[in-house]
Steps between C-alpha positions, in 0.01 A plus 500: 500500500372503147305819552799670674744413222254611238459841678879537498546400138218716367592798728150551626189350671260587213718350230560183711126469555438520128754227414359277771131567419440610858332813646762766597361498852576132532861554398536798741353299790719197426817710516387663826419162651832360387695789655302453822577127499871564449507790742687732264435735212590353158413792278547874513197664350462850371246656266751472206723207574523160662833363626626213704628534853814305596285237653270500193797448266621196698150363519440559127810302401398213737149500359625473141710196592215336687243562228729360239548193708125463522464545126770244432332251728171545322658479154677173602154342521419412132147541367278199426660461158858573613506862376740748654313774673607845625581853411834672426595863465774569252691819436666558161563775248237607249730396212553143627137471574368625163757323283553167673275423800155621394503352149570154656277539814183359340683166476575516872151600613343231281722230643475628859146645540529510879818714518426876513784717362533867597754703297646813645669695220776748570853578386590580861670252732244318714529401865345157516429493870373860533277471196372150579634352176576137434766559228645761273630462143773741390749554219862557604737362757304458827640660815648259751257404771512278807127452499405462134562208262571604133395260224645586161234483226700600194745765376469805274736727310523878471437637146578858397230625270355814342223593265576519132417871510749567770775314317422682176545831679795421718683218337562148615766431763743228399703479826429584867729799465257648245230512775657821638359682191145374564215562742350215698166469674572474868337234723485599862544200724266466799793345691758773448298801389722566198584363153748214468805512275488284190731200518673337203746210472807526290791251492367346820495831685195693610478874410238738645385818318294777657253615240380850430126524577244763402196296595479250787207280632449264789275245329622226259202518269543877470873447449447280195220723371755794519736305287229427239411872501857587396601680829837322501679170529376249755664197658226248571452134586457289190161376597366860499619595158525185289153544349553870432827420318326237293228753409763761400392749765842468668836412356771328696848656494839400632419130449865409520541662843303312762483475876475181712158338520304579820250281684130523544428353849208405720561576868299369795540461878620148572224436756224557245624241248306241701187651339387257225349787299833688502698191405265443210532857385883500525525179292268649239708816479818294436325339204347802338813723537694227314244478225364165598132602537289324758573146402 
């Protein structure tokens, strides 16, 4: 089951063999023996692609549940000194990883030397089951789900910023209505495939403005870099631009026109929370996202 799921997740026999430190021939024979044992084909193989059959998809989903149950059972057995053991795979955005998680991660690894953490960094929405993940950490309101538990870690606010050079050339907006005279850098959402309107709150009412965009990107780091380069106004999460504002590389505008705070959440399948390693990681995330360190 472990070899089969690794073949599916790495999209190939050779890559799976490399991650498992096994000869490719062993992986190939194992899958053939597994299909013979089950009496059905699990994978469609071509020279260019590998895909699951309908039976393979059902078997893969069952294998993931079974393997996680096995992992949870093993992790429930504490080591000789009571340490939590196990491994977790976490998906998050590059910006959350570089600004919040990774700077604090040495504290976690020092305190929990037997928990292995694998970070999968992407701005795209992740499918926990399909990608074999234990949890995802994302900014913004999570989509309703019947199978996932959302744990709120903290909140953030949207800040409208621009480089000093851009503001010197184009002037500084003093109200949301002034934004119609400005260019913005567009951020293409992986969820919708288009840029979102900018939302402001005035007299308790929310107002959305569609910005004029000459340049657009689909990566948050590139988005902030575009603002620093003077390509237009940007609307970014505070944790991404606070340091740049303090350094004078960006300047916040429209400070009197805000939008409601939005959450940063950690999501996980309810069945996996029995993993001691995941519980330990979740509790740690709650502390660091609230500035409490690893006390």
